[in-house]
C-alpha positions as CSV (number, residue, x, y, z in Angstrom):
1,M,29.4,144.7,-81.3
2,P,28.0,146.8,-78.5
3,A,28.7,145.8,-74.8
4,V,25.1,144.8,-74.3
5,V,25.6,141.5,-76.5
6,I,29.3,141.1,-75.1
7,I,28.8,140.9,-71.3
8,P,26.1,138.0,-71.7
9,A,28.1,136.3,-74.0
10,L,31.3,136.4,-71.6
11,F,28.9,135.0,-68.9
12,W,27.8,132.1,-71.0
13,V,31.3,131.5,-72.3
14,T,32.5,131.4,-68.5
15,L,29.7,129.0,-67.4
16,L,30.6,126.8,-70.6
17,L,34.4,126.7,-69.2
18,V,33.1,125.5,-65.9
19,A,31.1,122.9,-67.5
20,G,33.8,121.8,-69.7
21,G,36.2,121.4,-66.6
22,L,33.6,119.2,-65.0
23,V,33.6,117.2,-68.4
24,L,37.3,116.8,-67.9
25,V,37.3,115.8,-64.4
26,R,34.5,113.0,-65.1
27,A,36.2,111.8,-68.4
28,R,36.7,107.9,-68.2
29,D,39.4,107.4,-70.6
30,A,42.2,109.3,-72.3
31,L,40.3,109.8,-75.5
32,Q,37.6,111.5,-73.7
33,R,40.1,113.7,-71.9
34,V,41.8,114.7,-75.1
35,V,38.2,115.6,-76.4
36,A,37.6,117.8,-73.3
37,L,41.0,119.5,-73.3
38,D,40.0,120.5,-76.9
39,L,36.7,121.7,-75.9
40,L,38.2,123.7,-73.3
41,A,40.8,125.2,-75.8
42,V,37.9,126.3,-78.0
43,I,36.2,127.7,-75.2
44,V,39.1,129.8,-74.0
45,I,39.7,130.9,-77.6
46,A,36.1,132.1,-77.8
47,L,36.6,134.0,-74.5
48,L,39.8,135.6,-75.7
49,A,38.0,136.6,-78.7
50,L,35.1,138.2,-76.8
51,L,37.6,140.0,-74.7
52,S,39.5,141.3,-77.6
53,Q,36.2,143.0,-79.0
54,L,35.1,144.3,-75.7
55,R,38.2,146.1,-74.8
56,G,39.4,146.8,-78.1
57,Q,42.9,145.3,-77.8
58,A,44.1,143.2,-80.6
59,Y,46.8,141.3,-78.6
60,Y,43.9,139.2,-77.0
61,F,42.8,138.0,-80.6
62,D,46.5,137.4,-81.2
63,A,46.7,135.2,-78.4
64,A,43.5,133.4,-79.3
65,V,45.0,132.6,-82.8
66,A,48.1,131.3,-81.2
67,L,46.2,129.3,-78.7
68,A,44.1,127.8,-81.6
69,L,47.4,126.6,-83.6
70,L,48.8,125.1,-80.5
71,S,45.7,123.4,-79.6
72,F,45.5,121.9,-83.0
73,V,49.1,120.5,-82.9
74,A,48.3,119.3,-79.6
75,T,45.2,117.3,-80.3
76,V,46.8,115.7,-83.5
77,A,49.7,114.7,-81.5
78,A,47.5,113.3,-78.7
79,A,45.2,111.5,-81.2
80,R,48.3,109.8,-83.0
81,Y,50.0,109.0,-79.7
82,L,46.5,107.2,-78.7
83,D,46.2,105.5,-82.2
84,S,49.4,104.1,-82.4
85,G,51.3,104.2,-79.4
86,G,53.6,107.0,-80.3
87,P,53.3,110.4,-81.8
88,F,55.6,109.8,-84.8
89,G,55.2,106.1,-85.3
């Protein structure tokens, strides 16, 4: 992908990161905070993938994959905790 496309995409993803932070701050209850944190994780993953493409460095993409896996596990654990009062019960 040429840099002409990636630079504006980085700009918009950064704006989405700020907007997601505002959503997190304005969240009313714990469930909305979990969803907002998941949204922020997806935005950071997109940012890392764009940086990997722009700079041609594979370790940004590796970090994005690792963050995606950790984010999935954390979201499932938080959802189970909020549903049943504990992550394993």
